[in-house]
Residue frames as a rotation matrix with the C-alpha (Angstrom) as fourth column:
UNK 1
-0.094 -0.985 -0.143 -4.49
0.767 -0.164 0.621 13.02
-0.635 -0.052 0.771 21.55
UNK 2
0.793 0.418 -0.444 -4.26
0.145 -0.837 -0.528 16.55
-0.592 0.354 -0.724 20.14
UNK 3
0.030 -0.795 0.606 -2.17
0.929 0.247 0.277 17.04
-0.370 0.554 0.746 16.97
UNK 4
0.791 0.472 0.388 -3.17
0.603 -0.709 -0.366 20.63
0.103 0.524 -0.846 16.26
UNK 5
0.761 -0.496 -0.417 -0.11
-0.104 -0.729 0.677 22.31
-0.640 -0.472 -0.607 17.74
UNK 6
-0.113 -0.888 -0.446 2.48
-0.835 -0.158 0.527 20.71
-0.538 0.432 -0.723 15.49
UNK 7
0.871 0.269 -0.412 2.58
-0.469 0.704 -0.533 18.36
0.147 0.657 0.739 12.55
UNK 8
0.218 -0.842 0.493 5.22
-0.600 0.282 0.748 15.65
-0.769 -0.459 -0.444 12.73
UNK 9
0.401 -0.233 -0.886 7.36
-0.854 0.255 -0.453 13.60
0.331 0.938 -0.097 10.36
UNK 10
0.540 -0.223 0.812 8.26
-0.318 0.839 0.442 9.91
-0.780 -0.496 0.382 10.47
UNK 11
0.213 -0.574 -0.791 11.21
-0.958 0.037 -0.285 8.47
0.192 0.818 -0.542 8.51
UNK 12
0.585 0.023 0.811 11.65
-0.330 0.920 0.212 4.74
-0.741 -0.392 0.546 7.97
UNK 13
-0.025 -0.640 -0.768 14.50
-0.989 0.126 -0.073 2.94
0.144 0.758 -0.636 6.21
UNK 14
0.347 0.144 0.927 14.67
-0.436 0.900 0.023 -0.76
-0.830 -0.412 0.375 5.49
UNK 15
-0.838 -0.540 -0.079 16.07
-0.358 0.433 0.827 -3.42
-0.412 0.722 -0.556 3.15
UNK 16
-0.501 0.650 -0.572 13.75
-0.700 0.084 0.709 -5.06
0.509 0.755 0.413 0.63
UNK 17
0.078 0.716 -0.694 10.75
-0.126 0.697 0.706 -7.05
0.989 0.032 0.145 1.91
UNK 18
-0.877 -0.427 -0.221 11.35
0.180 0.135 -0.974 -6.28
0.446 -0.894 -0.042 5.59
UNK 19
-0.142 0.922 -0.361 7.74
0.965 0.210 0.156 -5.26
0.220 -0.326 -0.919 6.06
UNK 20
-0.781 -0.265 -0.565 8.39
0.450 -0.867 -0.215 -1.53
-0.432 -0.422 0.797 6.34
UNK 21
-0.883 0.450 0.130 5.80
-0.148 -0.531 0.834 -0.60
0.445 0.718 0.536 3.73
UNK 22
-0.059 0.890 -0.452 2.95
0.476 0.423 0.771 -2.41
0.878 -0.169 -0.449 5.44
UNK 23
-0.139 -0.104 -0.985 4.04
0.987 -0.091 -0.129 -1.01
-0.076 -0.990 0.115 8.79
UNK 24
-0.933 -0.277 -0.228 4.39
0.257 -0.960 0.114 2.55
-0.250 0.048 0.967 7.52
UNK 25
-0.611 0.777 0.149 0.93
-0.032 -0.213 0.977 2.38
0.791 0.592 0.155 5.93
UNK 26
0.143 0.668 -0.730 -0.67
0.778 0.381 0.500 1.24
0.612 -0.639 -0.465 9.21
UNK 27
-0.412 -0.395 -0.822 1.14
0.834 -0.526 -0.165 3.98
-0.367 -0.753 0.546 11.14
UNK 28
-0.994 0.011 0.111 0.07
0.049 -0.851 0.523 6.60
0.100 0.525 0.845 8.61
UNK 29
-0.269 0.962 -0.050 -3.55
0.220 0.112 0.969 5.50
0.938 0.249 -0.242 8.74
UNK 30
0.097 0.292 -0.952 -3.57
0.955 0.242 0.172 5.51
0.280 -0.925 -0.255 12.54
UNK 31
-0.276 -0.318 -0.907 -2.08
0.678 -0.734 0.051 9.00
-0.682 -0.601 0.418 12.94
UNK 32
0.775 0.616 0.144 -3.58
0.499 -0.455 -0.738 10.47
-0.389 0.643 -0.660 9.75
UNK 33
-0.009 -0.870 -0.494 -0.21
-0.175 -0.485 0.857 11.06
-0.985 0.094 -0.148 8.10
UNK 34
0.720 0.137 -0.680 0.49
-0.679 -0.064 -0.732 11.50
-0.144 0.988 0.047 4.39
UNK 35
0.387 -0.545 0.744 2.21
-0.034 0.798 0.602 8.27
-0.921 -0.259 0.290 3.36
UNK 36
0.643 -0.258 -0.721 4.79
-0.764 -0.151 -0.628 7.84
0.053 0.954 -0.294 0.62
UNK 37
0.651 -0.471 0.595 6.45
0.278 0.878 0.390 4.56
-0.706 -0.088 0.702 -0.28
UNK 38
0.367 -0.547 -0.752 9.55
-0.693 -0.701 0.171 6.04
-0.621 0.459 -0.636 -1.92
UNK 39
-0.606 -0.592 0.531 10.66
-0.138 0.736 0.663 2.68
-0.783 0.329 -0.528 -3.27
UNK 40
0.185 0.783 0.594 7.48
0.640 0.363 -0.677 2.59
-0.746 0.506 -0.434 -5.33
UNK 41
0.724 0.030 -0.689 8.64
-0.353 -0.842 -0.408 5.72
-0.593 0.539 -0.599 -7.17
UNK 42
-0.316 -0.917 -0.243 11.89
-0.789 0.112 0.604 4.04
-0.527 0.383 -0.759 -8.24
UNK 43
-0.538 0.216 0.815 9.93
0.329 0.944 -0.033 0.94
-0.776 0.250 -0.579 -9.21
UNK 44
0.595 0.800 -0.078 7.63
0.305 -0.315 -0.899 3.14
-0.743 0.511 -0.431 -11.27
UNK 45
0.386 -0.556 -0.736 10.61
-0.786 -0.615 0.053 4.68
-0.482 0.558 -0.675 -13.07
UNK 46
-0.675 -0.625 0.391 12.01
-0.379 0.749 0.543 1.19
-0.632 0.219 -0.743 -13.67
UNK 47
-0.046 0.780 0.624 8.64
0.531 0.549 -0.646 0.17
-0.846 0.302 -0.439 -15.08
UNK 48
0.757 0.302 -0.580 8.73
-0.218 -0.720 -0.659 3.17
-0.616 0.625 -0.479 -17.43
UNK 49
-0.141 -0.914 -0.380 12.22
-0.844 -0.089 0.528 2.23
-0.517 0.396 -0.759 -18.59
UNK 50
-0.703 -0.083 0.706 11.12
0.087 0.976 0.201 -1.32
-0.706 0.202 -0.679 -19.38
UNK 51
0.176 0.916 0.361 7.89
0.642 0.171 -0.747 -0.26
-0.746 0.364 -0.558 -21.09
UNK 52
0.982 0.185 0.041 9.18
0.160 -0.691 -0.705 2.83
-0.102 0.699 -0.708 -22.93
UNK 53
0.309 -0.951 -0.010 12.90
0.733 0.232 0.639 2.21
-0.605 -0.205 0.769 -23.61
UNK 54
-0.182 -0.377 0.908 13.04
0.924 -0.381 0.027 4.61
0.336 0.844 0.418 -26.58
UNK 55
0.498 0.478 0.724 11.37
0.216 -0.877 0.430 7.48
0.840 -0.058 -0.540 -24.68
UNK 56
0.775 -0.083 -0.627 13.33
0.631 0.150 0.761 6.95
0.031 -0.985 0.168 -21.47
UNK 57
-0.268 -0.793 0.547 15.19
0.503 -0.600 -0.622 10.21
0.822 0.108 0.560 -20.85
UNK 58
-0.810 -0.120 -0.574 15.37
0.581 -0.295 -0.758 12.51
-0.078 -0.948 0.308 -17.81
UNK 59
-0.853 0.515 -0.078 12.82
-0.521 -0.847 0.106 14.94
-0.011 0.131 0.991 -19.25
UNK 60
-0.241 0.764 -0.599 10.40
-0.275 0.538 0.797 12.08
0.931 0.357 0.080 -19.92
UNK 61
-0.336 0.040 -0.941 10.80
0.765 0.594 -0.248 10.83
0.549 -0.803 -0.230 -16.34
UNK 62
-0.970 -0.072 -0.230 10.47
0.194 -0.801 -0.566 14.37
-0.144 -0.594 0.791 -14.96
UNK 63
-0.604 0.793 -0.086 7.13
-0.690 -0.466 0.554 14.84
0.399 0.394 0.828 -16.73
UNK 64
-0.085 0.561 -0.824 5.86
0.100 0.827 0.553 11.47
0.991 -0.035 -0.127 -15.53
UNK 65
-0.579 -0.197 -0.791 6.78
0.782 0.140 -0.608 12.22
0.231 -0.970 0.072 -11.90
UNK 66
-0.981 0.178 0.077 5.19
-0.188 -0.969 -0.157 15.68
0.047 -0.168 0.985 -12.12
UNK 67
-0.223 0.968 -0.119 1.78
-0.858 -0.137 0.494 14.20
0.462 0.212 0.861 -12.93
UNK 68
-0.643 -0.135 -0.754 2.22
0.048 0.975 -0.215 11.09
0.764 -0.174 -0.621 -10.80
UNK 69
0.266 0.704 0.658 -0.58
-0.877 -0.106 0.469 10.04
0.400 -0.702 0.589 -8.48
UNK 70
-0.678 -0.734 0.028 1.23
-0.675 0.607 -0.419 7.58
0.290 -0.303 -0.908 -6.25
UNK 71
-0.428 0.584 0.689 -2.01
-0.536 0.450 -0.714 6.12
-0.728 -0.675 0.120 -4.90
UNK 72
0.610 0.729 -0.311 -3.14
-0.652 0.238 -0.720 5.08
-0.451 0.641 0.621 -8.38
UNK 73
-0.301 -0.781 -0.547 -0.05
-0.929 0.370 -0.017 3.03
0.215 0.503 -0.837 -9.17
UNK 74
0.764 0.593 -0.255 -0.95
-0.548 0.804 0.231 -0.61
0.342 -0.037 0.939 -9.62
UNK 75
0.318 -0.654 0.686 1.07
-0.750 0.269 0.604 -2.83
-0.580 -0.707 -0.405 -7.31
UNK 76
0.684 0.013 0.729 1.00
0.239 0.941 -0.240 -5.75
-0.689 0.338 0.641 -9.74
UNK 77
0.925 -0.305 0.227 2.86
0.147 -0.264 -0.953 -3.77
0.351 0.915 -0.199 -12.39
UNK 78
0.457 -0.755 0.470 5.66
-0.711 -0.628 -0.318 -2.83
0.535 -0.189 -0.823 -10.00
UNK 79
0.627 -0.089 0.774 6.20
-0.681 0.419 0.600 -6.00
-0.377 -0.904 0.202 -8.00
UNK 80
0.969 -0.206 -0.137 8.08
0.094 0.819 -0.566 -8.21
0.229 0.536 0.813 -10.49
UNK 81
0.487 -0.866 -0.115 11.72
0.580 0.222 0.784 -9.19
-0.653 -0.448 0.611 -9.93
UNK 82
-0.046 -0.486 0.873 12.65
0.973 -0.220 -0.071 -7.52
0.227 0.846 0.483 -13.22
UNK 83
0.547 0.330 0.770 11.23
0.206 -0.944 0.258 -4.19
0.812 0.018 -0.584 -12.06
UNK 84
0.982 -0.144 -0.121 12.83
0.104 -0.116 0.988 -4.57
-0.157 -0.983 -0.099 -8.63
UNK 85
0.222 -0.963 0.154 16.31
0.819 0.270 0.506 -5.21
-0.529 0.014 0.849 -9.99
UNK 86
-0.058 -0.172 0.983 15.98
0.808 -0.586 -0.055 -2.38
0.586 0.792 0.173 -12.52
UNK 87
0.834 0.425 0.352 14.84
0.126 -0.768 0.628 -0.05
0.537 -0.479 -0.694 -9.72
UNK 88
0.733 -0.627 -0.264 17.97
0.422 0.115 0.899 -0.90
-0.534 -0.770 0.349 -7.76
UNK 89
-0.177 -0.791 0.585 20.12
0.977 -0.068 0.204 0.05
-0.122 0.607 0.785 -10.77
UNK 90
0.195 0.381 0.904 18.19
0.578 -0.789 0.208 3.26
0.792 0.482 -0.374 -11.42
UNK 91
0.944 0.264 -0.196 18.48
0.301 -0.454 0.838 4.37
0.132 -0.851 -0.509 -7.79
UNK 92
0.202 -0.951 -0.236 22.25
0.795 0.018 0.606 4.70
-0.572 -0.310 0.760 -8.28
UNK 93
-0.219 -0.268 0.938 21.91
0.890 -0.449 0.080 7.33
0.400 0.852 0.337 -11.01
UNK 94
-0.720 -0.195 -0.666 22.42
0.568 -0.716 -0.405 10.85
-0.398 -0.670 0.627 -9.66
UNK 95
-0.935 0.353 0.026 20.24
-0.256 -0.725 0.640 12.57
0.244 0.592 0.768 -12.25
UNK 96
-0.192 0.907 -0.374 17.21
0.104 0.398 0.911 10.41
0.976 0.136 -0.171 -11.55
UNK 97
-0.223 0.057 -0.973 17.74
0.952 0.227 -0.205 10.52
0.209 -0.972 -0.104 -7.80
UNK 98
-0.959 -0.163 -0.231 17.73
0.210 -0.957 -0.198 14.31
-0.189 -0.238 0.953 -7.99
UNK 99
-0.602 0.799 0.014 14.32
-0.370 -0.294 0.881 14.27
0.708 0.525 0.473 -9.69
UNK 100
0.085 0.630 -0.772 12.90
0.472 0.656 0.589 11.84
0.877 -0.414 -0.241 -7.14
UNK 101
-0.609 -0.435 -0.663 14.51
0.784 -0.204 -0.586 13.74
0.120 -0.877 0.466 -4.26
UNK 102
-0.942 0.276 0.193 12.52
-0.264 -0.961 0.084 16.89
0.209 0.028 0.978 -5.04
UNK 103
-0.103 0.953 -0.285 9.28
-0.312 0.241 0.919 14.92
0.944 0.184 0.273 -5.11
UNK 104
-0.012 0.025 -1.000 10.09
0.741 0.671 0.007 13.24
0.671 -0.741 -0.026 -1.79
UNK 105
-0.890 -0.373 -0.261 10.96
0.453 -0.667 -0.592 16.52
0.047 -0.645 0.763 -0.08
UNK 106
-0.665 0.710 0.233 7.66
-0.522 -0.665 0.534 18.03
0.534 0.234 0.813 -1.19
UNK 107
0.177 0.757 -0.629 5.71
0.020 0.636 0.772 15.06
0.984 -0.149 0.097 0.19
UNK 108
-0.193 -0.354 -0.915 7.62
0.861 0.387 -0.331 15.08
0.471 -0.852 0.230 3.48
UNK 109
-0.812 -0.305 -0.498 7.60
0.536 -0.726 -0.430 18.81
-0.231 -0.616 0.753 4.25
UNK 110
-0.752 0.588 -0.296 4.48
-0.616 -0.788 0.001 20.01
-0.233 0.183 0.955 2.44
UNK 111
-0.852 0.512 0.105 1.84
0.523 0.835 0.172 17.30
0.000 0.201 -0.980 2.74
UNK 112
-0.275 0.838 0.471 -1.82
0.228 -0.419 0.879 18.28
0.934 0.349 -0.076 2.14
UNK 113
-0.588 0.008 0.809 -3.29
-0.612 -0.658 -0.439 20.28
0.529 -0.753 0.392 5.05
UNK 114
0.475 0.880 0.018 -5.80
-0.693 0.361 0.624 17.58
0.542 -0.308 0.781 5.91
UNK 115
0.470 -0.386 -0.794 -2.97
0.407 0.893 -0.193 15.40
0.784 -0.232 0.576 7.27
UNK 116
0.993 -0.113 -0.037 -1.21
-0.003 -0.332 0.943 15.62
-0.119 -0.937 -0.330 10.65
UNK 117
0.177 -0.978 -0.107 2.19
-0.653 -0.198 0.731 15.25
-0.736 -0.059 -0.674 9.01
UNK 118
0.500 -0.084 -0.862 4.03
-0.793 0.356 -0.495 12.76
0.349 0.931 0.112 6.83
UNK 119
0.363 -0.415 0.834 5.49
-0.366 0.760 0.537 9.27
-0.857 -0.501 0.124 6.91
UNK 120
0.565 -0.268 -0.780 8.01
-0.795 0.077 -0.602 8.14
0.221 0.960 -0.169 4.29
UNK 121
0.512 -0.486 0.709 9.77
-0.160 0.756 0.634 4.81
-0.844 -0.438 0.309 3.97
UNK 122
0.900 -0.289 -0.326 12.65
-0.329 0.040 -0.943 3.87
0.286 0.956 -0.059 1.70
UNK 123
0.562 -0.774 -0.292 16.43
0.714 0.632 -0.302 3.45
0.418 -0.039 0.907 1.79
UNK 124
-0.539 -0.839 0.074 17.82
0.729 -0.509 -0.457 6.90
0.422 -0.192 0.886 2.65
UNK 125
0.332 0.823 0.462 14.91
0.426 -0.567 0.704 8.66
0.841 -0.037 -0.539 4.34
UNK 126
0.756 0.073 -0.650 16.36
0.654 -0.091 0.751 9.05
-0.005 -0.993 -0.116 7.84
UNK 127
0.061 -0.838 -0.542 19.52
0.584 -0.410 0.700 10.89
-0.809 -0.360 0.465 6.82
UNK 128
-0.824 -0.444 0.352 19.00
0.519 -0.342 0.784 12.20
-0.227 0.829 0.512 3.30
UNK 129
-0.382 0.773 0.506 15.32
0.508 -0.282 0.814 13.06
0.772 0.568 -0.285 2.85
UNK 130
0.634 0.625 0.455 14.09
-0.091 -0.524 0.847 13.88
0.768 -0.578 -0.276 6.38
UNK 131
-0.328 -0.867 -0.376 17.20
0.365 0.250 -0.897 14.27
0.871 -0.431 0.235 8.59
UNK 132
-0.873 0.060 0.484 15.14
-0.422 -0.592 -0.687 16.27
0.245 -0.804 0.542 11.10
UNK 133
-0.129 0.864 -0.487 12.33
-0.076 0.481 0.874 13.71
0.989 0.150 0.004 11.33
UNK 134
0.094 0.253 0.963 10.59
-0.943 -0.288 0.168 13.56
0.320 -0.923 0.212 14.71
UNK 135
0.493 0.050 0.869 10.72
-0.446 0.872 0.203 9.77
-0.747 -0.488 0.452 14.61
UNK 136
0.037 -0.553 -0.832 13.24
-0.968 0.187 -0.168 7.54
0.249 0.812 -0.529 12.84
UNK 137
0.504 0.165 0.848 13.07
-0.463 0.880 0.104 3.77
-0.729 -0.445 0.520 12.47
UNK 138
-0.417 -0.585 -0.696 15.17
-0.903 0.355 0.242 1.13
0.105 0.729 -0.676 10.76
UNK 139
0.489 0.711 0.506 13.01
-0.699 0.666 -0.261 -1.89
-0.523 -0.226 0.822 9.99
UNK 140
-0.355 -0.672 -0.650 14.70
-0.900 0.435 0.042 -5.18
0.255 0.600 -0.759 9.12
UNK 141
0.715 0.430 0.551 14.36
-0.546 0.836 0.055 -8.99
-0.437 -0.340 0.833 9.17
UNK 142
-0.200 -0.858 0.474 16.65
-0.195 0.509 0.838 -11.87
-0.960 0.075 -0.269 8.32
UNK 143
-0.706 -0.236 -0.667 17.29
-0.649 -0.159 0.744 -12.71
-0.282 0.959 -0.041 4.68
UNK 144
-0.944 0.326 -0.046 15.22
0.280 0.869 0.409 -15.91
0.174 0.373 -0.911 4.45
UNK 145
-0.309 0.865 -0.395 12.23
0.667 -0.099 -0.739 -14.31
-0.678 -0.491 -0.547 6.15
UNK 146
-0.173 0.191 -0.966 12.29
-0.411 -0.906 -0.105 -11.39
-0.895 0.379 0.235 3.73
UNK 147
-0.864 -0.201 -0.461 12.69
-0.502 0.305 0.809 -13.66
-0.022 0.931 -0.365 0.72
UNK 148
-0.790 0.612 0.016 9.77
0.606 0.786 -0.122 -15.81
-0.087 -0.087 -0.992 1.87
UNK 149
-0.118 0.757 -0.643 7.54
0.305 -0.589 -0.749 -12.75
-0.945 -0.284 -0.161 2.27
UNK 150
-0.307 -0.055 -0.950 8.38
-0.739 -0.616 0.274 -11.51
-0.600 0.786 0.149 -1.21
UNK 151
-0.992 -0.080 -0.096 7.96
-0.121 0.808 0.576 -15.03
0.032 0.583 -0.812 -2.63
UNK 152
-0.498 0.867 -0.028 4.40
0.709 0.389 -0.588 -15.24
-0.499 -0.312 -0.808 -1.24
UNK 153
0.022 0.457 -0.889 3.58
-0.203 -0.869 -0.452 -11.86
-0.979 0.191 0.074 -2.79
UNK 154
-0.501 -0.350 -0.792 4.99
-0.805 -0.146 0.574 -12.82
-0.316 0.925 -0.209 -6.18
UNK 155
-0.947 0.140 0.290 3.34
0.178 0.978 0.110 -16.25
-0.268 0.155 -0.951 -6.13
UNK 156
-0.061 0.985 -0.162 -0.05
0.351 -0.131 -0.927 -14.56
-0.934 -0.113 -0.338 -6.31
UNK 157
0.351 0.111 -0.930 1.02
-0.652 -0.683 -0.328 -12.94
-0.672 0.722 -0.167 -9.58
UNK 158
0.099 -0.448 -0.888 3.27
-0.892 0.356 -0.279 -15.57
0.441 0.820 -0.365 -11.09
UNK 159
0.850 0.361 0.383 2.58
-0.503 0.772 0.389 -19.20
-0.156 -0.523 0.838 -10.17
UNK 160
0.805 -0.562 -0.189 5.85
0.316 0.677 -0.665 -20.32
0.502 0.476 0.723 -11.80
UNK 161
0.322 -0.711 0.625 8.08
-0.674 -0.636 -0.376 -18.21
0.664 -0.300 -0.684 -9.53
UNK 162
0.511 -0.187 -0.839 10.40
0.496 0.861 0.110 -20.23
0.702 -0.473 0.533 -7.29
UNK 163
0.961 -0.041 -0.272 11.85
0.234 -0.398 0.887 -19.42
-0.145 -0.917 -0.373 -3.88
UNK 164
0.140 -0.990 0.023 15.51
0.816 0.128 0.563 -19.68
-0.560 -0.060 0.826 -4.94
UNK 165
-0.152 -0.118 0.981 14.95
0.841 -0.537 0.066 -17.10
0.519 0.835 0.181 -7.65
UNK 166
0.733 0.509 0.451 13.42
0.180 -0.785 0.593 -14.68
0.655 -0.354 -0.667 -5.15
UNK 167
0.801 -0.493 -0.341 16.15
0.418 0.053 0.907 -15.32
-0.429 -0.869 0.248 -2.58
UNK 168
-0.156 -0.880 0.448 18.81
0.968 -0.046 0.247 -14.56
-0.197 0.473 0.859 -5.18
UNK 169
0.104 0.308 0.946 16.98
0.590 -0.784 0.191 -11.38
0.800 0.539 -0.263 -6.15
UNK 170
0.962 0.275 0.003 16.83
0.144 -0.513 0.846 -10.18
0.234 -0.813 -0.533 -2.53
UNK 171
0.417 -0.889 -0.190 20.56
0.702 0.182 0.689 -10.86
-0.578 -0.420 0.700 -2.10
UNK 172
-0.298 -0.495 0.816 21.34
0.918 -0.382 0.104 -8.80
0.261 0.780 0.568 -5.19
UNK 173
0.491 0.577 0.653 19.09
0.342 -0.817 0.464 -5.99
0.801 -0.004 -0.599 -3.99
UNK 174
0.919 -0.165 -0.359 20.78
0.335 -0.157 0.929 -5.95
-0.210 -0.974 -0.089 -0.58
UNK 175
0.008 -0.994 0.113 24.26
0.897 0.057 0.438 -5.80
-0.442 0.097 0.892 -2.08
UNK 176
-0.250 -0.026 0.968 23.22
0.747 -0.641 0.176 -2.95
0.616 0.767 0.179 -4.35
UNK 177
0.667 0.652 0.361 21.33
0.276 -0.666 0.693 -0.98
0.692 -0.363 -0.624 -1.68
UNK 178
0.866 -0.336 -0.370 24.01
0.366 -0.077 0.927 -1.22
-0.340 -0.939 0.056 1.02
UNK 179
0.025 -0.996 0.087 27.03
0.717 0.079 0.693 -0.65
-0.697 0.045 0.716 -1.24
UNK 180
0.420 0.144 0.896 25.94
0.835 -0.449 -0.319 1.98
0.356 0.882 -0.309 -3.73
UNK 181
-0.626 -0.779 -0.047 27.93
0.755 -0.589 -0.289 5.22
0.198 -0.216 0.956 -3.65
UNK 182
-0.716 0.448 0.536 24.85
-0.290 -0.888 0.356 7.45
0.635 0.099 0.766 -3.84
UNK 183
-0.145 0.716 0.683 22.62
-0.969 -0.242 0.047 7.45
0.199 -0.655 0.729 -0.72
UNK 184
-0.608 -0.133 -0.783 23.26
-0.153 0.987 -0.048 3.85
0.779 0.090 -0.620 0.41
UNK 185
0.588 0.797 -0.137 20.98
-0.107 0.245 0.964 2.02
0.802 -0.552 0.229 2.82
UNK 186
-0.577 -0.753 -0.316 22.27
0.262 0.196 -0.945 2.36
0.774 -0.628 0.084 6.39
UNK 187
0.475 0.683 -0.555 21.00
0.763 -0.005 0.646 2.60
0.439 -0.730 -0.523 9.94
UNK 188
-0.024 -0.441 0.897 21.62
-0.157 -0.884 -0.439 5.98
0.987 -0.151 -0.048 11.54
UNK 189
-0.846 -0.423 -0.326 22.53
0.245 0.235 -0.941 6.25
0.474 -0.875 -0.095 15.22
UNK 190
-0.818 0.562 0.123 19.28
-0.475 -0.537 -0.697 8.02
-0.326 -0.629 0.706 16.03
UNK 191
-0.158 0.770 -0.618 17.06
-0.766 0.300 0.569 5.42
0.624 0.563 0.542 14.32
UNK 192
-0.049 0.244 0.969 15.22
-0.824 0.538 -0.177 2.86
-0.564 -0.807 0.174 16.44
UNK 193
-0.815 -0.319 -0.484 15.90
-0.543 0.713 0.444 -0.69
0.203 0.625 -0.754 15.23
UNK 194
0.153 0.892 0.426 12.77
-0.821 0.355 -0.448 -2.79
-0.550 -0.281 0.786 14.63
UNK 195
-0.866 -0.451 -0.214 13.47
-0.497 0.741 0.451 -6.44
-0.045 0.497 -0.866 13.74
UNK 196
0.011 0.998 -0.060 10.32
-0.988 0.002 -0.154 -7.97
-0.154 0.061 0.986 12.29
UNK 197
-0.657 -0.380 -0.651 11.65
-0.580 0.807 0.114 -11.52
0.482 0.452 -0.751 11.81
UNK 198
-0.813 0.296 -0.502 9.67
0.474 0.837 -0.274 -13.06
0.339 -0.460 -0.820 14.65
UNK 199
-0.734 0.558 -0.388 6.98
0.000 -0.571 -0.821 -10.40
-0.680 -0.602 0.419 15.04
UNK 200
-0.095 0.793 0.602 3.50
0.957 0.239 -0.164 -10.30
-0.274 0.560 -0.782 13.57
UNK 201
-0.384 0.025 0.923 2.32
0.551 -0.796 0.251 -7.22
0.741 0.605 0.292 11.68
UNK 202
0.662 0.730 0.172 0.18
0.230 -0.415 0.880 -6.28
0.714 -0.543 -0.442 14.67
UNK 203
0.633 -0.492 -0.598 3.07
0.729 0.121 0.673 -6.66
-0.259 -0.862 0.435 17.13
UNK 204
-0.432 -0.822 0.371 5.35
0.899 -0.424 0.108 -4.49
0.069 0.380 0.922 14.97
UNK 205
-0.068 0.514 0.855 2.71
0.329 -0.798 0.506 -1.79
0.942 0.315 -0.115 14.73
UNK 206
0.867 0.465 -0.178 2.08
0.289 -0.178 0.941 -1.77
0.406 -0.867 -0.288 18.48
UNK 207
0.243 -0.874 -0.420 5.80
0.933 0.093 0.347 -1.60
-0.264 -0.477 0.839 19.19
UNK 208
-0.653 -0.466 0.597 6.24
0.659 -0.738 0.144 1.51
0.374 0.487 0.789 17.06
UNK 209
0.224 0.840 0.494 2.96
0.261 -0.540 0.800 3.02
0.939 -0.050 -0.340 18.26
UNK 210
0.720 0.009 -0.694 4.16
0.692 0.067 0.719 2.75
0.053 -0.998 0.043 21.85
UNK 211
-0.334 -0.931 -0.148 7.36
0.910 -0.359 0.207 4.67
-0.246 -0.066 0.967 21.00
UNK 212
-0.583 0.163 0.796 5.46
0.418 -0.780 0.466 7.39
0.696 0.604 0.387 19.16
UNK 213
0.483 0.873 0.065 2.74
0.340 -0.255 0.905 7.78
0.807 -0.415 -0.420 21.79
UNK 214
0.403 -0.406 -0.820 5.28
0.904 0.036 0.427 8.00
-0.144 -0.913 0.381 24.59
UNK 215
-0.677 -0.735 0.047 7.10
0.728 -0.658 0.194 10.88
-0.111 0.166 0.980 22.93
UNK 216
-0.382 0.630 0.676 3.92
0.298 -0.608 0.736 12.66
0.875 0.482 0.044 21.90
UNK 217
0.646 0.699 -0.306 2.51
0.460 -0.036 0.887 12.46
0.610 -0.714 -0.345 25.42
UNK 218
0.216 -0.668 -0.713 5.79
0.941 -0.052 0.333 13.35
-0.259 -0.743 0.617 27.13
UNK 219
-0.748 -0.662 -0.048 6.64
0.606 -0.710 0.359 16.33
-0.272 0.240 0.932 24.96
UNK 220
-0.027 0.817 -0.576 3.14
0.213 -0.558 -0.802 17.70
-0.977 -0.144 -0.159 24.47
UNK 221
0.887 0.358 0.292 2.94
0.313 0.000 -0.950 17.16
-0.340 0.934 -0.112 20.71
UNK 222
0.208 -0.913 0.351 6.72
0.966 0.135 -0.220 17.38
0.153 0.384 0.910 20.34
């Protein structure tokens, strides 16, 4: 498959723990796309707020984002429930969203030349960050499945974590993400719905790959 004629962009939105991040990473690796987990940026800002409460101002955050190497962020530091809930609160603040928005746009539209394009996943990617994306997906799963996935992740870090606590956290995140006034989570009409509840990681990847390959082959690299 020849990608030289045109680079392409993939936008993925999803609620917490739906499996979008893992899926987006596999897609990015397969098609050699620059990948950005936008939720990780908000988690990073939340982590900064928790760790440096006295320094936490817009200018401080701006400087941290400017020198941020997203690939070097340690997942363990960002995965806790405390960071997740704080990230959900932070994502409602217009000033901080504006800072993150600029970073996301740069990653989406000006990825390094060695890549064939970009793939971003988050909450408002399909309509706010990359409204002209060549491919749009909304990845979801039922509440208990998502909570169980997050519980298994957190259990590796914190043996004392319990499922009810994680389930409650996911419910709070959903309420915040879907109902916030600034860039809420929603499925756009032109996004393909991918429900991962009963699908393996491999099956989800192949399902999306089939959609992408069909369009690439039909339209001659879009």
